[in-house]
C-alpha positions in Angstrom: 12.8 0.6 5.0 9.2 1.1 3.6 6.7 0.5 6.0 3.1 -0.4 5.0 0.3 -0.3 7.5 -3.1 -1.4 6.2 -5.9 -0.5 8.6 -8.9 -2.4 9.3 -11.8 -2.1 11.2 -13.1 -4.4 13.9 -15.1 -6.1 11.4 -12.0 -6.6 9.1 -13.1 -4.0 6.2 -10.8 -2.0 4.8 -10.2 1.6 6.0 -6.8 3.1 5.0 -3.5 2.2 4.5 -0.5 4.4 4.5 3.4 3.6 3.0 6.1 5.8 4.5 9.8 5.4 3.8 12.6 4.1 1.4 13.4 0.7 0.8 16.8 1.6 0.9 17.8 -1.4 -1.4 20.0 0.2 -3.2 20.7 3.7 -4.6 18.4 6.0 -5.6 17.4 5.3 -9.2 18.3 1.6 -8.9 16.5 0.6 -5.9 14.2 -2.0 -7.2 12.4 -2.9 -4.0 11.4 0.7 -3.9 10.2 0.7 -7.2 8.3 -2.5 -6.8 6.3 -1.3 -3.8 5.6 2.1 -5.5 4.4 0.8 -8.6 2.3 -1.9 -6.6 1.0 1.2 -4.4 0.0 3.7 -6.9 -1.7 1.0 -9.7 -3.8 -0.1 -6.4 -4.8 3.6 -6.0 -5.8 4.1 -9.8 -7.4 0.5 -10.2 -9.7 1.4 -7.0 -10.6 4.8 -8.2 -11.0 3.5 -11.9 -12.2 0.2 -12.0 -13.7 -0.2 -8.7 -15.2 3.6 -8.7 -14.1 3.6 -4.7 -14.0 7.1 -3.0 -10.3 7.9 -1.5 -9.0 11.0 0.5 -5.1 10.5 -0.7 -2.0 12.6 1.0 1.2 12.1 -0.6 5.0 13.5 0.6 7.2 12.2 -2.5 10.6 13.8 -0.7 9.2 11.9 2.7 8.0 8.6 0.5 4.5 8.9 2.1 1.5 8.0 0.7 -1.6 7.6 3.1 -4.9 6.5 1.6 -8.0 6.9 3.5 -11.4 5.5 1.8 -14.2 7.7 2.5 -17.1 4.8 2.6 -17.5 1.0 2.5 -15.1 -0.8 0.0 -17.0 -2.9 -2.7 -16.3 -6.7 -3.5 -14.2 -5.2 -6.0 -12.7 -2.6 -4.3 -11.9 -5.5 -1.5 -10.1 -8.0 -4.2 -7.9 -5.1 -5.3 -6.7 -4.3 -1.7 -6.2 -8.7 -1.0 -4.1 -8.5 -4.6 -2.7 -5.3 -3.3 -1.6 -7.4 0.3 -0.6 -10.4 -2.1 1.9 -8.6 -4.2 3.3 -6.7 -0.8 3.8 -10.1 0.8 5.7 -11.7 -1.8 8.5 -8.6 -2.0 8.7 -9.2 1.7 9.4 -13.0 0.7 11.5 -12.4 -1.8 13.7 -9.5 -0.1 12.8 -9.6 3.4 11.6 -7.4 6.3 14.9 -5.2 6.5 13.5 -3.8 3.3 9.7 -3.7 3.7 7.7 -4.1 6.7 3.8 -4.9 6.3 2.0 -4.2 9.3 -1.9 -5.0 10.0 -3.7 -2.4 12.6 -7.6 -2.7 13.5 -9.1 0.8 14.1 
């Protein structure tokens, strides 16, 4: 299962997000859930950087299936919109494939 945790401040501002694990929907190379989550995650990071010019510290470990993205400054309106779009896409995957393969959590920091 892939677990994604979205961390928000008490004010509701995005602070960071982390992704861990492999979905396990199908064999390696055929796992459409893992591929969808990966595309959404990497596209969101790239969009935050290239389109919204957000500053982030990113840690990855491909073997373990870990991506951790911490925002170094408060997100702009554009960055917030991109994060909300990320969450919308992830919720769609959960609705289509179930919590057995993707768990989306929110934590206040």
